[in-house]
C-alpha positions as CSV (number, residue, x, y, z in Angstrom):
1,X,-83.5,180.8,-102.3
2,X,-81.3,179.8,-105.4
3,X,-77.7,179.2,-105.0
4,X,-76.7,181.4,-107.3
5,X,-76.5,185.1,-106.3
6,X,-78.8,187.4,-108.3
7,X,-78.5,191.3,-107.9
8,X,-80.5,194.2,-109.6
9,X,-80.0,197.8,-110.2
10,X,-83.5,199.4,-110.5
11,X,-83.3,203.2,-111.4
12,X,-86.0,205.5,-112.2
13,X,-85.8,206.8,-115.8
14,X,-86.5,210.6,-114.8
15,X,-83.0,212.3,-115.4
16,X,-79.2,211.0,-115.6
17,X,-77.3,208.4,-113.8
18,X,-76.6,210.1,-110.4
19,X,-73.4,209.6,-109.0
20,X,-75.3,208.0,-105.8
21,X,-77.1,205.5,-108.2
22,X,-73.9,204.7,-109.9
23,X,-72.4,203.5,-106.6
24,X,-75.5,201.5,-106.1
25,X,-75.1,199.7,-109.4
26,X,-71.5,199.4,-108.7
27,X,-72.1,197.4,-105.2
28,X,-74.8,195.2,-107.2
29,X,-72.2,194.5,-109.7
30,X,-69.4,193.7,-107.7
31,X,-71.3,191.4,-105.2
32,X,-72.6,189.4,-108.2
33,X,-69.7,189.5,-110.2
34,X,-67.4,188.3,-107.3
35,X,-69.6,185.2,-106.7
36,X,-70.2,183.9,-110.1
37,X,-73.9,185.5,-110.0
38,X,-76.0,187.5,-112.1
39,X,-76.3,191.4,-112.3
40,X,-79.6,192.4,-113.8
41,X,-80.9,195.9,-114.9
42,X,-84.5,197.0,-114.2
43,X,-86.0,200.4,-115.5
44,X,-88.8,201.4,-113.0
45,X,-90.6,203.4,-115.4
46,X,-94.4,203.2,-113.9
47,X,-94.1,207.2,-113.5
48,X,-95.4,207.5,-117.2
49,X,-95.4,211.3,-116.6
50,X,-91.9,211.7,-115.5
51,X,-90.1,208.5,-117.3
52,X,-88.5,209.6,-120.9
53,X,-86.5,207.4,-123.5
54,X,-83.9,210.3,-122.9
55,X,-83.5,209.4,-119.6
56,X,-83.3,205.7,-119.9
57,X,-80.6,206.1,-122.6
58,X,-78.5,208.6,-120.2
59,X,-78.9,205.7,-117.9
60,X,-77.6,203.1,-120.2
61,X,-74.6,205.3,-121.3
62,X,-73.8,206.1,-117.7
63,X,-73.3,202.4,-116.9
64,X,-71.7,201.6,-120.2
65,X,-68.9,204.1,-119.7
66,X,-68.5,202.7,-116.2
67,X,-68.3,199.4,-117.5
68,X,-71.1,197.8,-115.3
69,X,-72.3,195.3,-117.7
70,X,-75.7,193.4,-117.1
71,X,-77.0,190.1,-117.9
72,X,-80.1,189.5,-119.8
73,X,-82.4,191.8,-121.3
74,X,-83.2,195.3,-119.5
75,X,-86.5,194.7,-117.8
76,X,-89.5,197.5,-118.0
77,X,-91.1,197.5,-114.8
78,X,-94.3,199.2,-116.8
79,X,-94.6,196.4,-119.2
80,X,-94.7,193.9,-116.4
81,X,-98.2,195.8,-115.1
82,X,-100.5,192.7,-115.9
83,X,-98.3,190.5,-114.0
84,X,-98.2,193.0,-110.8
85,X,-101.9,193.2,-110.9
86,X,-102.4,189.5,-111.3
87,X,-100.6,189.3,-107.8
88,X,-102.8,191.9,-106.1
89,X,-106.0,189.9,-107.3
90,X,-104.7,186.5,-106.1
91,X,-104.3,188.3,-102.5
92,X,-107.7,189.5,-103.0
93,X,-109.0,186.0,-103.8
94,X,-107.2,184.5,-100.8
95,X,-108.7,187.1,-98.5
96,X,-105.3,188.7,-97.5
97,X,-106.1,191.8,-99.5
98,X,-109.6,193.8,-99.5
99,X,-111.6,196.0,-101.8
100,X,-111.6,199.6,-100.1
101,X,-114.6,202.0,-101.3
102,X,-113.2,204.8,-99.0
103,X,-113.0,208.1,-100.8
104,X,-110.2,210.5,-100.6
105,X,-112.3,213.1,-98.7
106,X,-113.4,210.4,-96.3
107,X,-109.6,209.4,-95.4
108,X,-108.6,213.1,-95.3
109,X,-111.5,213.7,-92.8
110,X,-110.4,210.8,-90.8
111,X,-107.2,212.0,-90.5
112,X,-108.1,215.4,-89.4
113,X,-110.3,213.9,-86.6
114,X,-107.5,211.7,-85.5
115,X,-105.2,214.5,-85.2
116,X,-107.5,216.9,-83.6
117,X,-108.0,214.0,-81.0
118,X,-104.5,213.3,-80.6
119,X,-104.8,209.7,-82.3
120,X,-102.7,208.1,-84.7
121,X,-103.5,209.2,-88.3
122,X,-102.9,206.0,-89.7
123,X,-105.8,205.0,-91.8
124,X,-107.6,202.1,-90.9
125,X,-110.3,201.3,-93.5
126,X,-113.9,200.4,-92.7
127,X,-114.0,198.1,-95.4
128,X,-111.2,195.5,-94.1
129,X,-113.6,193.2,-92.9
130,X,-116.7,194.2,-94.7
131,X,-118.9,191.3,-96.1
132,X,-118.7,191.5,-99.9
133,X,-122.6,191.8,-99.7
134,X,-122.3,195.3,-98.2
135,X,-119.8,196.3,-101.2
136,X,-121.4,199.3,-103.3
137,X,-121.2,199.9,-107.0
138,X,-118.4,202.5,-106.8
139,X,-114.7,202.7,-107.6
140,X,-112.3,201.1,-104.9
141,X,-108.6,200.5,-104.4
142,X,-107.1,197.1,-103.2
143,X,-105.4,197.0,-100.0
144,X,-103.0,194.6,-98.4
145,X,-104.5,193.4,-94.8
146,X,-101.5,194.4,-92.9
147,X,-100.7,192.5,-89.4
148,X,-102.5,194.3,-86.7
149,X,-99.9,193.3,-83.9
150,X,-96.5,192.0,-83.2
151,X,-93.5,193.2,-85.1
152,X,-91.8,192.9,-88.7
153,X,-88.1,192.3,-88.4
154,X,-85.7,193.6,-91.4
155,X,-82.4,191.6,-91.2
156,X,-80.2,194.2,-92.6
157,X,-76.5,193.3,-93.8
158,X,-75.6,196.8,-93.4
159,X,-78.0,198.2,-90.9
160,X,-78.5,195.3,-88.2
161,X,-81.6,193.9,-87.5
162,X,-84.5,196.8,-87.9
163,X,-87.6,196.2,-85.9
164,X,-90.9,197.8,-86.8
165,X,-94.2,197.4,-84.9
166,X,-96.7,196.3,-87.1
167,X,-99.7,198.4,-85.8
168,X,-97.4,201.3,-87.2
169,X,-98.0,199.8,-90.5
170,X,-101.2,200.8,-92.8
171,X,-103.0,198.6,-95.1
172,X,-100.9,199.4,-98.0
173,X,-102.8,200.0,-101.6
174,X,-101.8,197.6,-103.9
175,X,-104.2,198.6,-106.7
176,X,-105.2,202.0,-107.6
177,X,-108.9,202.8,-108.1
178,X,-108.1,202.5,-112.1
179,X,-106.5,199.2,-111.6
180,X,-103.2,200.1,-112.1
181,X,-100.5,198.7,-109.6
182,X,-98.6,200.7,-107.2
183,X,-94.7,201.0,-107.0
184,X,-94.5,199.1,-103.8
185,X,-96.2,195.9,-105.2
186,X,-94.4,196.3,-108.4
187,X,-90.9,196.1,-107.0
188,X,-91.6,193.0,-105.0
189,X,-93.1,191.0,-107.7
190,X,-90.5,191.9,-110.0
191,X,-87.6,191.3,-107.5
192,X,-89.2,187.8,-107.1
193,X,-90.0,186.9,-110.6
194,X,-86.3,188.0,-111.4
195,X,-84.9,185.9,-108.9
196,X,-83.3,188.5,-106.9
197,X,-81.6,187.1,-103.9
198,X,-79.9,190.3,-102.5
199,X,-81.4,193.7,-102.6
200,X,-78.8,196.1,-102.2
201,X,-80.1,199.9,-102.3
202,X,-79.8,203.2,-100.7
203,X,-80.9,203.4,-97.2
204,X,-83.7,205.9,-98.0
205,X,-85.7,202.7,-99.1
206,X,-85.2,201.0,-95.6
207,X,-88.7,202.2,-94.5
208,X,-90.0,200.5,-97.6
209,X,-88.6,197.3,-96.7
210,X,-91.2,196.7,-93.9
211,X,-94.2,197.5,-96.3
212,X,-92.8,195.3,-98.9
213,X,-92.2,192.4,-96.3
214,X,-96.0,192.1,-96.3
215,X,-96.4,191.5,-99.7
216,X,-93.6,188.6,-99.5
217,X,-95.2,187.1,-96.3
218,X,-98.7,187.1,-97.9
219,X,-97.5,185.5,-101.0
220,X,-95.6,183.0,-99.0
221,X,-92.4,184.0,-100.9
222,X,-88.7,184.2,-99.6
223,X,-87.7,187.8,-99.1
224,X,-84.3,188.7,-100.4
225,X,-81.1,189.5,-98.1
226,X,-81.4,193.5,-97.7
227,X,-78.6,195.3,-97.3
228,X,-79.5,199.3,-97.3
229,X,-76.3,201.4,-97.9
230,X,-75.8,205.0,-96.5
231,X,-76.2,207.8,-98.8
232,X,-73.6,210.1,-100.4
233,X,-72.8,213.3,-98.8
234,X,-70.9,216.5,-99.8
235,X,-67.6,217.6,-98.2
236,X,-69.9,219.9,-95.8
237,X,-71.6,216.9,-94.6
238,X,-74.9,217.4,-96.4
239,X,-76.8,215.4,-98.9
240,X,-75.0,215.2,-102.2
241,X,-76.6,218.0,-104.5
242,X,-75.9,220.3,-107.4
243,X,-74.1,222.7,-105.1
244,X,-71.3,220.1,-104.7
245,X,-71.0,220.1,-108.3
246,X,-71.2,217.4,-111.0
247,X,-73.7,214.7,-110.2
248,X,-74.2,212.7,-113.5
249,X,-72.1,209.9,-114.2
250,X,-71.4,211.1,-117.7
251,X,-70.6,214.5,-116.3
252,X,-67.4,213.0,-114.8
253,X,-66.5,211.2,-118.1
254,X,-67.2,214.6,-119.8
255,X,-64.7,216.1,-117.1
256,X,-61.9,213.4,-118.1
257,X,-61.8,211.0,-115.3
258,X,-60.8,207.4,-116.4
259,X,-63.9,205.0,-115.6
260,X,-61.3,202.6,-113.6
261,X,-60.5,205.4,-111.5
262,X,-64.3,206.3,-110.6
263,X,-64.9,202.5,-110.3
264,X,-62.2,202.4,-107.6
265,X,-63.2,205.4,-105.8
266,X,-67.2,204.5,-105.8
267,X,-66.3,201.4,-104.2
268,X,-64.3,203.1,-101.6
269,X,-67.0,205.3,-100.8
270,X,-68.6,203.9,-98.1
271,X,-67.0,200.6,-98.1
272,X,-63.5,199.4,-97.3
273,X,-61.1,196.3,-97.2
274,X,-58.7,197.2,-94.7
275,X,-56.6,200.0,-95.5
276,X,-56.6,199.4,-99.2
277,X,-57.3,202.6,-101.4
278,X,-56.0,201.6,-104.6
279,X,-57.1,198.6,-106.1
280,X,-58.2,196.8,-109.8
281,X,-61.5,195.6,-110.7
282,X,-60.2,192.2,-110.0
283,X,-59.4,192.8,-106.5
284,X,-62.7,194.7,-106.0
285,X,-64.5,191.7,-107.0
286,X,-62.7,189.4,-104.9
287,X,-63.0,191.5,-101.8
288,X,-66.3,193.4,-102.0
289,X,-68.7,192.2,-99.2
290,X,-71.7,193.7,-97.6
291,X,-69.7,193.4,-94.3
292,X,-67.6,195.9,-95.2
293,X,-70.2,198.7,-95.9
294,X,-70.3,201.3,-93.2
295,X,-73.7,202.4,-91.6
296,X,-72.5,206.4,-91.8
297,X,-72.8,208.6,-94.9
298,X,-69.9,208.9,-97.2
299,X,-68.5,212.1,-98.0
300,X,-67.4,212.7,-101.5
301,X,-63.8,214.2,-102.1
302,X,-62.7,215.3,-105.4
303,X,-59.0,215.2,-104.2
304,X,-59.1,211.4,-103.4
305,X,-61.2,210.7,-107.0
306,X,-58.4,212.6,-108.6
307,X,-55.5,210.9,-106.5
308,X,-56.8,207.4,-107.5
309,X,-57.7,208.3,-111.3
310,X,-54.2,209.4,-111.6
311,X,-53.0,206.1,-110.5
312,X,-55.2,204.4,-112.7
313,X,-54.1,206.4,-115.7
314,X,-50.6,205.5,-115.0
315,X,-51.0,201.8,-115.0
316,X,-53.5,201.5,-117.9
317,X,-52.3,200.0,-121.3
318,X,-51.5,202.6,-123.7
319,X,-53.7,201.6,-126.4
320,X,-56.7,201.2,-123.8
321,X,-55.7,204.8,-122.8
322,X,-56.0,206.1,-126.4
323,X,-59.4,204.8,-126.9
324,X,-60.8,206.0,-123.8
325,X,-59.4,209.6,-124.4
326,X,-61.4,209.4,-127.6
327,X,-64.3,208.6,-125.8
328,X,-63.7,211.2,-123.4
329,X,-63.5,213.8,-126.2
330,X,-66.8,212.9,-127.9
331,X,-68.4,213.2,-124.0
332,X,-67.0,216.6,-123.7
333,X,-68.2,217.3,-127.3
334,X,-64.6,218.2,-128.5
335,X,-63.1,217.4,-131.7
336,X,-61.7,214.0,-132.0
337,X,-57.9,213.3,-132.7
338,X,-56.9,212.4,-135.9
339,X,-55.2,209.1,-136.8
340,X,-51.8,211.0,-136.7
341,X,-52.4,212.7,-133.5
342,X,-53.6,209.5,-132.0
343,X,-50.8,207.3,-133.2
344,X,-48.4,210.2,-131.7
345,X,-50.4,210.3,-128.6
346,X,-50.2,206.5,-127.7
347,X,-46.0,206.6,-128.7
348,X,-45.7,209.5,-126.2
349,X,-47.6,207.8,-123.4
350,X,-44.9,206.3,-121.7
351,X,-44.1,209.9,-120.5
352,X,-47.3,211.3,-120.1
353,X,-49.4,209.1,-118.0
354,X,-47.3,209.0,-114.9
355,X,-48.3,212.2,-113.4
356,X,-51.9,213.0,-115.2
357,X,-54.8,212.7,-112.9
358,X,-57.3,213.4,-115.6
359,X,-57.3,213.2,-119.4
360,X,-57.5,217.0,-119.9
361,X,-54.3,217.1,-117.9
362,X,-52.7,214.5,-119.9
363,X,-53.4,216.0,-123.2
364,X,-52.1,219.1,-122.1
365,X,-48.9,217.5,-121.5
366,X,-49.2,215.9,-125.0
367,X,-49.5,219.3,-126.8
368,X,-45.9,218.9,-128.1
369,X,-47.0,215.6,-130.0
370,X,-50.6,216.7,-131.0
371,X,-49.8,220.2,-132.5
372,X,-48.7,220.6,-135.7
373,X,-46.1,223.2,-137.3
374,X,-45.7,226.0,-137.0
375,X,-46.0,226.0,-133.3
376,X,-47.8,228.7,-131.5
377,X,-45.4,230.0,-128.9
378,X,-47.0,231.0,-125.4
379,X,-45.5,233.6,-123.6
380,X,-43.4,231.6,-121.4
381,X,-41.9,229.9,-124.6
382,X,-41.4,233.0,-126.2
383,X,-39.1,234.3,-123.5
384,X,-37.2,231.0,-123.2
385,X,-36.7,231.0,-126.7
386,X,-35.4,234.6,-126.6
387,X,-32.8,233.8,-123.8
388,X,-31.5,231.2,-125.8
389,X,-27.5,231.4,-126.5
390,X,-27.0,232.8,-129.8
391,X,-27.1,230.4,-132.7
392,X,-27.7,227.6,-130.5
393,X,-30.9,225.7,-132.4
394,X,-28.7,226.4,-135.8
395,X,-25.1,224.8,-134.4
396,X,-27.1,221.7,-132.8
397,X,-28.9,220.7,-136.0
398,X,-25.7,219.2,-137.9
399,X,-24.8,217.5,-134.8
400,X,-28.3,215.9,-134.4
401,X,-28.4,215.1,-138.3
402,X,-25.8,212.3,-137.8
403,X,-26.2,211.0,-133.9
404,X,-28.0,207.7,-133.7
405,X,-31.4,208.5,-132.4
406,X,-31.1,206.9,-128.8
407,X,-31.4,208.5,-125.6
408,X,-27.9,208.1,-124.3
409,X,-26.3,209.7,-127.4
410,X,-28.9,212.6,-127.8
411,X,-27.8,213.3,-123.6
412,X,-24.3,213.0,-124.9
413,X,-24.7,215.6,-127.8
414,X,-26.6,218.0,-125.9
415,X,-24.5,217.7,-122.8
416,X,-21.2,218.3,-124.8
417,X,-22.9,221.2,-126.4
418,X,-23.6,222.8,-123.2
419,X,-19.9,222.0,-122.0
420,X,-18.6,223.8,-125.1
421,X,-20.6,226.8,-124.1
422,X,-19.5,226.8,-120.8
423,X,-23.0,226.0,-119.1
424,X,-25.1,223.3,-117.7
425,X,-27.7,221.5,-119.7
426,X,-30.6,223.0,-117.6
427,X,-29.8,226.4,-119.0
428,X,-30.5,225.1,-122.3
429,X,-33.5,223.0,-121.5
430,X,-36.0,225.9,-121.3
431,X,-35.2,227.1,-125.0
432,X,-35.4,223.6,-126.4
433,X,-38.8,222.9,-124.6
434,X,-39.9,226.1,-126.2
435,X,-38.7,225.0,-129.6
436,X,-40.2,221.5,-129.4
437,X,-43.7,222.4,-127.9
438,X,-44.2,225.9,-128.1
439,X,-44.6,225.8,-124.3
440,X,-42.6,226.1,-121.0
441,X,-44.1,223.0,-119.2
442,X,-43.5,219.8,-121.0
443,X,-42.3,216.2,-120.6
444,X,-38.7,216.0,-120.8
445,X,-36.3,217.4,-123.8
446,X,-35.3,214.0,-124.5
447,X,-38.9,212.2,-124.3
448,X,-40.1,214.6,-126.7
449,X,-37.3,214.4,-129.1
450,X,-37.5,210.6,-128.9
451,X,-41.2,210.8,-129.5
452,X,-41.2,213.3,-132.2
453,X,-38.2,211.8,-134.3
454,X,-35.3,213.5,-136.1
455,X,-37.2,215.0,-139.0
456,X,-39.9,216.7,-136.8
457,X,-37.3,217.9,-134.4
458,X,-35.1,219.3,-136.8
459,X,-37.9,221.2,-138.4
460,X,-39.1,222.4,-135.4
461,X,-35.6,223.8,-134.6
462,X,-35.4,225.4,-138.2
463,X,-38.9,227.2,-137.6
464,X,-37.7,228.3,-133.9
465,X,-34.4,229.6,-135.2
466,X,-36.2,231.6,-138.0
467,X,-38.4,233.3,-135.7
468,X,-35.9,234.2,-133.3
């Protein structure tokens, strides 16, 4: 086996990038990237009836959002069909596979008879050892010769050694009667030809591993390191499905979760590094190993996801957040920010990002800098403004026109004004928030003033005073 780690993600293009598939892709990406290896992408599009270009595009877009870059070109499994058939015919030539002329009716009759007699319904073809001289001029499939006794051991890095009795394995079809290769063959040939050293995938594929091992052994190929990871369940302990909410990676982008937070959460979903919950991509690449993956299904928890996303928003660079928010708005089919709004948002980011768990929450807090005059007052803001000391905004205006626009000086002016009115600044904060944002819940008055600047603040005070 190559010294270079090579992993792959191999989705079927029959729909969006499922959140479970996204986690599988992430695990493969982390394992390869953390070891200086390669992470490959193969689209398993052999099911022509269900595979669509739109689904392939959705998978690629979901991976792009998650930042899971792959090495080399995307491989289409369908386009490798000739190579898959070539391997089947090679096994046929070597006597490790055979032509089976049994019809579907004969196979069904065999199984019904075996069931009635209480015997195994595993089909044993009468053509396995038949002489070519007896072959009829009729359609046939190519079957591999499965071992008849002994055991096959799957040495799995997550599940441990899984032993399967060979007499439980049938002579798997490699080529259909129309000459097209089956999925099981295609997967093995592609993984071998792509140099895949580690197959990290859902444990719903564990039963496939024993059948795929037959092909590796028949071809004399070294099998990969197997790692079958448990599926993701919903909070109720049942397999994750639509009843639990969003399923596609892009749905989470459109809901406003940051990609870095989603990567962090998905990495922790079934894998652990001590008690660490929050970590960066670089830490994840350094720490991720197969031994940290648990055997039990992980449970999807939206509150934990939001908590981690909030921590990632808090540490992200302001310019990067600005860009990702624009991408979120596009994914959610909402209007983009104008350049002026985006500039204001970036200026305000320092007082917005510490408490927001999602981008919609952050944008709600940013309303004061995104809104344009004249502000629309919500009900709470109107009540707050109506309760302001008479003439407050008009009296404050000349004092604010001459003060240096620094936090300490602004605090001094407003606190002095409150003292002169024999009240506390807290009593003035509500009306000031209303005048500056048209909302009752906002960042601090001083942060808003600093972000908006003197001219905009005084203009908003003038508008509010006129409406009072």
